[in-house]
C-alpha positions as CSV (number, residue, x, y, z in Angstrom):
1,M,0.0,-0.3,0.2
2,S,1.2,3.2,-0.8
3,N,1.9,6.5,1.2
4,D,-1.5,8.3,-0.6
5,D,-3.3,5.7,0.0
6,E,-2.4,5.0,3.9
7,S,-3.6,8.7,3.9
8,W,-6.6,8.3,1.7
9,L,-7.2,5.1,4.8
10,R,-6.6,7.9,8.3
11,V,-8.4,10.6,6.2
12,K,-11.3,7.8,5.7
13,A,-11.4,7.2,9.5
14,R,-11.4,10.6,10.5
15,L,-14.1,11.8,8.2
16,R,-16.2,8.6,9.7
17,A,-15.5,9.9,13.3
18,E,-16.7,13.5,12.4
19,V,-19.7,12.4,10.4
20,G,-20.7,9.4,12.0
21,D,-21.3,5.6,10.9
22,D,-24.6,6.6,9.2
23,V,-23.3,9.9,7.4
24,F,-20.2,7.8,6.3
25,S,-21.9,5.3,4.8
26,S,-24.5,6.9,2.5
27,W,-22.3,9.6,1.2
28,F,-18.5,8.7,1.0
29,A,-18.7,4.3,1.5
30,R,-18.0,4.9,-2.0
31,M,-15.2,7.0,-2.9
32,D,-11.8,6.1,-3.8
33,L,-9.0,8.0,-4.1
34,E,-7.0,8.5,-7.5
35,Q,-4.6,10.6,-7.8
36,L,-2.0,13.1,-5.1
37,A,-0.3,15.9,-6.5
38,D,1.1,19.0,-6.4
39,G,-1.5,20.1,-3.4
40,V,-4.6,18.1,-5.4
41,V,-6.8,15.4,-4.1
42,R,-8.5,13.9,-6.7
43,L,-11.8,11.5,-5.5
44,S,-14.1,9.5,-7.5
45,V,-17.1,8.6,-6.8
46,P,-19.6,5.9,-8.6
47,T,-22.6,8.3,-9.8
48,R,-23.3,12.3,-10.6
49,F,-25.9,12.5,-7.5
50,L,-22.9,11.6,-5.2
51,K,-20.4,14.5,-6.7
52,S,-22.8,17.0,-6.6
53,W,-24.4,16.4,-3.2
54,I,-20.5,16.1,-1.6
55,Q,-19.3,19.1,-3.0
56,S,-22.7,20.9,-1.8
57,H,-22.9,19.4,1.2
58,Y,-19.0,18.3,2.2
59,A,-16.6,19.5,0.6
60,E,-14.8,22.3,2.8
61,R,-15.2,19.1,5.7
62,V,-13.6,16.8,3.5
63,L,-10.8,19.2,2.1
64,A,-10.3,19.9,6.3
65,C,-9.6,16.3,6.8
66,W,-7.3,15.9,3.8
67,Q,-5.4,19.1,5.4
68,A,-5.4,17.4,8.9
69,E,-3.4,14.8,7.5
70,Q,-1.2,16.3,4.8
71,E,-0.8,20.4,5.2
72,Q,0.1,20.5,1.8
73,V,-3.1,20.0,1.0
74,G,-5.3,23.0,-0.8
75,R,-7.9,21.5,-2.9
76,I,-10.2,18.3,-3.4
77,E,-11.3,17.7,-7.2
78,L,-14.1,15.3,-7.2
79,I,-14.8,13.5,-10.4
80,V,-17.2,10.6,-11.5
81,R,-15.1,7.3,-12.7
82,S,-16.7,5.9,-15.4
83,A,-16.2,9.7,-17.2
84,V,-12.0,9.0,-16.1
85,L,-11.8,5.5,-17.2
86,K,-9.0,3.9,-19.3
87,T,-8.6,3.3,-22.7
88,T,-6.7,0.6,-22.4
89,A,-8.7,-0.9,-19.2
90,Q,-10.8,-3.8,-20.3
91,P,-14.6,-3.5,-20.9
92,K,-16.4,-4.5,-17.4
93,P,-19.0,-7.0,-17.9
94,K,-23.2,-6.2,-18.4
95,A,-23.7,-7.0,-15.1
96,E,-21.0,-5.3,-13.1
97,L,-21.4,-2.2,-14.8
98,M,-25.6,-2.6,-14.3
99,A,-24.3,-3.4,-10.2
100,A,-22.1,-0.3,-10.2
101,S,-25.3,1.7,-11.2
102,D,-27.9,3.7,-9.0
103,G,-30.4,0.5,-10.6
104,A,-29.0,-2.0,-8.5
105,S,-29.8,0.0,-5.3
106,R,-31.9,-1.3,-3.0
107,F,-34.9,0.8,-2.7
108,S,-35.2,0.0,-6.4
109,N,-39.6,-0.1,-7.3
110,G,-39.9,0.0,-11.6
111,A,-39.8,3.2,-13.0
112,G,-36.5,5.7,-12.8
113,A,-34.1,3.6,-11.6
114,G,-31.8,4.0,-14.4
115,R,-29.4,6.4,-14.8
116,P,-27.1,8.9,-12.0
117,M,-28.2,12.1,-11.3
118,S,-26.6,14.7,-13.1
119,A,-26.6,18.9,-13.2
120,G,-29.5,19.4,-15.6
121,D,-32.3,17.5,-13.7
122,P,-32.4,20.8,-11.5
123,G,-36.1,19.9,-9.9
124,V,-34.1,17.0,-8.0
125,H,-31.0,18.7,-7.1
126,E,-33.3,22.1,-5.7
127,A,-35.5,19.4,-4.0
128,L,-32.6,17.6,-2.3
129,G,-30.6,21.5,-1.0
130,G,-34.1,21.9,0.7
131,S,-36.6,24.6,0.4
132,P,-35.3,28.8,0.8
133,L,-35.1,29.7,4.9
134,D,-36.5,32.5,6.1
135,A,-33.0,34.1,8.4
136,R,-35.4,35.9,10.7
137,L,-37.0,33.1,11.8
138,T,-35.0,31.5,14.5
139,F,-36.7,30.3,18.1
140,D,-34.7,34.2,19.9
141,S,-37.2,35.4,17.5
142,F,-40.4,32.6,18.4
143,V,-42.7,34.8,21.3
144,V,-43.3,31.7,23.3
145,G,-47.4,31.6,24.6
146,R,-49.9,29.5,26.3
147,S,-51.0,28.3,23.2
148,N,-47.7,27.2,21.5
149,T,-45.8,26.0,24.2
150,L,-45.5,22.7,23.9
151,A,-45.3,23.3,20.6
152,Q,-42.6,25.2,20.6
153,A,-40.5,23.0,23.9
154,A,-40.9,20.2,21.4
155,A,-39.2,21.8,18.6
156,R,-36.1,23.0,20.9
157,Q,-36.0,19.5,22.2
158,V,-36.1,18.0,18.4
159,A,-33.0,20.6,17.8
160,A,-30.9,20.0,20.4
161,A,-30.6,16.4,19.7
162,R,-27.4,15.1,19.0
163,R,-26.0,12.3,17.0
164,G,-26.9,9.0,18.3
165,D,-29.0,10.3,21.4
166,P,-32.8,8.3,21.1
167,V,-35.5,9.7,19.7
168,M,-37.8,11.1,22.2
169,F,-41.6,11.1,19.9
170,N,-41.1,10.2,16.4
171,P,-42.5,11.8,14.1
172,L,-43.4,15.0,16.0
173,Y,-46.7,16.4,13.8
174,I,-47.4,19.8,14.6
175,H,-51.0,21.6,13.3
176,A,-52.5,25.0,13.5
177,G,-54.4,27.4,11.3
178,V,-52.9,29.4,8.6
179,G,-50.5,32.5,10.4
180,L,-50.4,30.4,13.7
181,G,-46.3,29.7,13.5
182,K,-46.0,26.2,12.3
183,T,-43.3,27.6,9.4
184,H,-42.1,29.9,12.3
185,L,-41.3,26.4,14.0
186,L,-39.7,24.3,11.7
187,Q,-37.2,26.8,9.9
188,A,-36.2,27.3,13.9
189,I,-35.3,23.5,13.8
190,T,-33.3,23.6,10.8
191,W,-31.3,27.0,11.4
192,A,-30.8,25.4,15.1
193,G,-29.8,21.7,13.9
194,N,-28.3,22.8,11.5
195,A,-25.3,25.1,13.4
196,A,-25.2,22.7,15.9
197,N,-23.4,20.3,13.0
198,E,-24.4,17.3,14.8
199,R,-27.3,15.9,11.8
200,K,-28.0,17.0,8.7
201,V,-31.2,18.5,8.5
202,L,-33.5,19.3,5.4
203,Y,-36.7,21.8,5.4
204,L,-38.5,21.0,2.4
205,T,-42.5,21.9,1.4
206,A,-44.6,19.6,0.8
207,E,-45.0,21.2,-2.5
208,K,-40.9,20.9,-3.2
209,F,-40.5,17.8,-2.2
210,M,-44.1,16.5,-5.3
211,Y,-41.5,18.8,-7.5
212,G,-38.1,17.1,-6.7
213,F,-40.0,13.5,-6.9
214,V,-41.6,14.0,-10.0
215,S,-38.2,15.2,-11.8
216,A,-36.4,12.6,-10.1
217,L,-39.5,10.1,-12.2
218,R,-38.7,12.2,-15.6
219,T,-35.2,12.2,-15.4
220,Q,-35.0,9.0,-14.4
221,T,-33.6,9.3,-10.9
222,A,-35.5,8.5,-8.0
223,L,-32.8,6.1,-6.9
224,A,-31.2,8.8,-6.3
225,F,-33.3,11.3,-4.9
226,K,-34.5,8.5,-2.3
227,E,-31.3,7.4,-1.2
228,A,-30.7,11.1,-0.7
229,L,-33.3,11.4,1.6
230,R,-33.3,8.3,3.4
231,G,-29.8,9.5,4.9
232,I,-31.0,12.6,6.3
233,G,-30.4,13.2,10.0
234,V,-33.7,15.1,9.9
235,L,-36.4,15.5,7.7
236,V,-38.7,18.9,8.1
237,I,-41.6,18.7,5.9
238,D,-43.7,21.9,5.9
239,D,-47.5,22.1,4.6
240,L,-48.2,18.0,4.6
241,Q,-51.8,18.9,4.0
242,F,-50.7,19.9,0.1
243,L,-49.2,16.7,-0.9
244,Q,-50.8,15.3,-3.4
245,G,-50.6,11.9,-6.3
246,K,-50.8,8.8,-5.1
247,S,-47.7,7.6,-6.1
248,T,-46.2,10.8,-4.4
249,Q,-47.8,9.8,-1.5
250,A,-46.5,5.9,-1.6
251,E,-43.0,7.7,-1.9
252,F,-43.9,9.8,1.2
253,C,-44.8,7.3,3.5
254,H,-42.0,4.7,2.3
255,T,-39.6,7.6,2.9
256,L,-41.3,8.0,6.8
257,N,-41.6,4.4,7.5
258,A,-37.7,4.2,6.8
259,L,-36.5,7.2,8.2
260,I,-38.0,6.4,11.7
261,D,-37.1,2.9,11.5
262,A,-34.0,3.6,11.6
263,G,-34.2,6.4,14.3
264,R,-34.1,9.5,12.3
265,Q,-36.3,12.5,13.1
266,V,-39.0,13.2,11.3
267,V,-40.9,16.8,11.9
268,I,-44.0,17.8,9.7
269,A,-46.7,20.5,9.8
270,S,-49.9,20.8,8.6
271,D,-53.1,22.8,9.3
272,R,-54.8,20.2,10.7
273,P,-54.1,17.0,12.5
274,P,-53.2,13.8,10.7
275,S,-57.4,12.3,11.4
276,E,-58.4,14.9,9.1
277,L,-55.8,14.7,6.1
278,E,-58.9,12.4,3.6
279,S,-56.3,12.5,1.2
280,L,-53.2,10.7,2.5
281,D,-53.3,6.3,2.9
282,D,-54.7,5.1,6.8
283,R,-51.7,4.1,7.1
284,V,-49.2,7.2,6.5
285,R,-52.2,8.8,9.6
286,S,-51.8,5.7,11.6
287,R,-48.2,6.8,11.7
288,L,-48.1,10.2,12.2
289,A,-50.5,9.6,14.9
290,G,-48.3,7.5,16.1
291,G,-45.8,9.8,17.6
292,L,-46.2,13.2,19.0
293,V,-49.3,15.7,17.9
294,V,-49.5,18.6,19.3
295,E,-52.0,22.0,18.1
296,M,-51.1,25.6,18.3
297,G,-53.9,27.5,19.7
298,T,-55.3,30.7,18.4
299,L,-53.0,33.9,19.7
300,G,-54.7,35.3,23.0
301,E,-54.4,39.4,22.8
302,E,-51.2,38.9,25.3
303,L,-49.2,36.3,23.1
304,R,-50.7,39.1,20.3
305,F,-49.0,42.6,22.2
306,E,-45.9,40.8,23.4
307,I,-45.1,39.4,20.0
308,L,-45.8,43.0,18.0
309,K,-43.6,44.3,20.9
310,A,-40.7,42.1,19.8
311,R,-41.5,42.6,15.8
312,V,-41.2,46.7,16.9
313,V,-38.0,45.5,18.4
314,S,-37.0,44.2,14.9
315,A,-37.7,46.4,13.4
316,R,-35.6,49.1,15.2
317,S,-32.9,47.5,13.7
318,H,-33.1,48.5,10.3
319,H,-35.0,52.1,11.0
320,P,-34.0,53.0,14.8
321,S,-35.9,55.8,14.5
322,F,-38.9,53.9,14.5
323,D,-41.5,54.2,17.6
324,V,-44.9,52.9,18.1
325,P,-46.7,54.4,21.8
326,L,-47.7,51.8,23.8
327,P,-51.3,51.8,23.4
328,V,-51.3,51.9,19.4
329,L,-49.4,48.4,20.0
330,A,-52.4,47.6,22.5
331,Y,-55.0,49.0,19.9
332,I,-53.8,46.1,17.4
333,A,-53.3,43.0,19.9
334,K,-57.2,43.8,20.7
335,T,-58.8,44.7,16.3
336,V,-55.9,43.2,14.8
337,T,-57.1,38.7,15.5
338,H,-56.3,36.6,13.2
339,N,-53.4,35.6,13.1
340,G,-49.9,36.6,13.1
341,R,-49.4,37.5,9.4
342,D,-51.8,39.8,10.0
343,L,-49.9,41.8,12.6
344,E,-47.0,41.6,10.4
345,G,-48.8,43.5,7.9
346,A,-49.9,46.0,10.4
347,L,-46.8,46.7,11.7
348,N,-45.1,47.1,8.3
349,R,-48.4,49.8,7.4
350,L,-47.3,52.0,9.7
351,L,-44.1,51.9,9.7
352,A,-44.2,52.3,6.1
353,H,-46.8,55.5,6.5
354,N,-44.1,56.9,9.7
355,K,-40.9,56.4,7.1
356,L,-42.7,57.0,3.8
357,T,-44.4,61.0,5.5
358,G,-42.2,61.3,8.8
359,Q,-45.7,61.4,10.6
360,S,-45.3,59.7,14.1
361,V,-47.2,56.7,14.9
362,T,-50.7,57.8,16.5
363,L,-53.6,56.1,17.4
364,E,-55.8,57.9,14.8
365,M,-53.1,56.6,12.1
366,A,-53.0,52.7,13.4
367,E,-57.4,53.4,13.2
368,R,-57.2,54.5,9.7
369,E,-54.3,51.9,8.1
370,V,-55.5,48.5,10.1
371,R,-59.2,49.2,9.2
372,D,-59.4,46.0,6.5
373,L,-57.4,43.6,8.8
374,I,-60.0,43.6,11.1
375,R,-62.2,40.7,10.3
376,P,-65.3,39.7,11.7
377,Q,-65.4,37.0,14.3
378,E,-64.6,33.3,12.0
379,P,-67.8,30.7,13.6
380,K,-65.9,27.6,15.9
381,R,-64.5,25.2,13.5
382,V,-66.7,22.5,14.6
383,K,-65.2,18.2,14.7
384,I,-66.5,15.2,13.7
385,E,-65.4,14.0,17.4
386,D,-67.5,16.8,19.0
387,I,-70.4,15.9,17.1
388,Q,-70.4,12.6,18.4
389,R,-69.5,13.7,21.9
390,I,-72.6,15.9,22.5
391,V,-74.7,13.9,20.7
392,A,-74.1,11.0,22.5
393,R,-74.6,13.2,25.3
394,Q,-78.4,14.5,24.2
395,Y,-79.5,11.0,23.6
396,N,-77.9,9.1,26.0
397,V,-75.9,6.7,25.0
398,S,-72.2,5.9,24.2
399,R,-70.0,7.2,21.8
400,S,-69.3,3.3,20.9
401,D,-73.1,3.2,20.0
402,L,-72.5,5.4,17.6
403,L,-70.0,4.0,15.7
404,S,-70.9,0.4,16.4
405,S,-73.4,-1.9,14.0
406,R,-75.8,-2.0,16.7
407,R,-79.3,-1.1,14.4
408,T,-81.7,-0.9,17.4
409,A,-83.7,2.3,17.1
410,N,-82.3,4.4,20.3
411,V,-79.2,4.2,18.6
412,V,-79.9,4.3,14.5
413,R,-81.5,8.3,15.2
414,P,-78.9,9.5,16.8
415,R,-76.2,7.6,14.6
416,Q,-78.4,9.6,12.0
417,V,-78.1,13.0,13.6
418,A,-74.4,12.8,14.2
419,M,-74.0,12.0,10.4
420,Y,-76.6,15.0,9.4
421,L,-74.5,17.3,11.6
422,A,-71.9,16.1,10.3
423,K,-72.1,16.9,6.8
424,T,-74.4,20.4,7.3
425,L,-71.4,22.1,9.9
426,T,-67.8,20.0,8.8
427,L,-65.8,20.4,5.7
428,R,-65.6,16.5,5.8
429,S,-66.8,14.5,2.4
430,L,-69.2,11.8,2.9
431,P,-66.7,8.8,2.7
432,E,-64.2,10.4,5.2
433,I,-67.4,11.0,7.6
434,G,-68.6,7.2,6.9
435,R,-65.0,5.9,8.1
436,R,-65.2,8.1,10.8
437,F,-68.6,6.9,11.9
438,G,-67.1,2.9,12.3
439,G,-65.9,2.0,8.9
440,R,-69.4,3.0,7.0
441,D,-69.9,3.4,3.7
442,H,-70.6,7.3,2.1
443,T,-74.1,5.5,0.6
444,T,-75.0,5.1,4.6
445,V,-74.3,8.3,5.0
446,L,-76.0,10.0,2.4
447,H,-79.1,7.6,3.2
448,A,-78.7,9.3,7.1
449,V,-78.3,12.9,6.1
450,R,-81.6,13.0,3.6
451,K,-83.2,10.5,6.1
452,I,-83.1,13.1,8.6
453,E,-83.6,16.4,6.2
454,G,-86.8,14.3,5.3
455,L,-88.0,14.2,8.8
456,V,-87.0,17.5,10.1
457,G,-89.3,19.6,7.7
458,N,-92.5,17.8,9.2
459,D,-91.1,17.0,13.8
460,M,-90.9,20.0,14.9
461,A,-89.3,18.2,18.1
462,L,-86.7,17.0,16.0
463,A,-85.8,20.0,14.8
464,E,-85.8,21.9,17.7
465,E,-83.5,19.5,18.9
466,I,-81.3,19.8,15.8
467,E,-81.1,23.7,16.7
468,I,-79.7,22.6,20.1
469,L,-76.8,20.6,19.2
470,K,-76.1,23.1,16.5
471,R,-75.8,25.9,19.3
472,Q,-73.6,23.8,22.1
473,L,-70.8,22.7,19.5
474,Q,-70.9,26.5,18.2
475,E,-70.9,28.0,21.3
């Protein structure tokens, strides 16, 4: 063995110690030393995708490991082995060539398994680079209140975990309405996790995941895409409710299972709990519900006030003279109630008016500028579980009775009423309602809805009962 080969063995050992066995096996196990001359180390990998990924994410670390071994090394050159085969070499048997390609990967499932990824596959490369991050969305800028304390604590726990630590809850599933801080927490996990340099954290929106997977199928690089995702230490997926397409959902399910089974952390955010993601397969919903599911509630007035104060302090770093009197902040916190984005919009309007006109921020200015952000109070969002609970209590039956196959009169009528209310008070589809009532067919739900609709017109007592139930559910 030459001195260069011995140096390469020590470099690999150093690299393995720094990144861990899993990362080393995923990205560096198939890297070979081709040449070391004039301070330049030439390394080869079998696929263009590996070359692209290592150059993007580990080039500096590989160079540092070499420099720790040999100070004169000044540059790393990465090449694809197939591009440097000598013309004098004997042609490899076809079977061996196939084994060297990504097509022989254990993750093969058919379409898109043929060739390595190239720089000409922008959709795949872009997806594996992650979705854009906002530098402002960190834990330091996240304002904690009663409605988000648990979600923030769980997110911090994930971000602080070190390589090799047992995973406490997997997946971590955070759900909330628009503008309540889900994306802020997910990006904070990504910033903090990558800054700690313990595990590679990849943040992807569901849309970017779909885009990358579809691009991989189109360019026949699906295997490399899958292997890359399954080599991630922490996978963060935002806006899961937008995940569409059977093949994409199936791949997400496989990736989710592979990561969780391998002890990798998965963090997901959506605008609804797993049970209400109707478009997803039952197995995916079950796996999601098996982790820690945390709801971020609406922003209370006190929390809105604290968020506004924090945003004013942040704005002063760029606009030192910007000042908003506390009574103005109190007015905005009291009247702009919908979500955090509306609060941000209200402050931006005051900042723009102050800077463009030179006028001081006053209560009168605030009343005028944020008028259209003051929205009427939205009706309470009714859940099927609440309907079942309140109907069961009204008719003196149990919730399990409503979900059972019992056909006695004292159970059938309450079950039909509950199905009718689920159809009229929620946005759930007939198949979803049927599934939530003991796995019934959608035609059973439709029959129940039509039955109650027909009775309400003639039975005043039933009509009054249903109105009472509706009021209870919407209080």
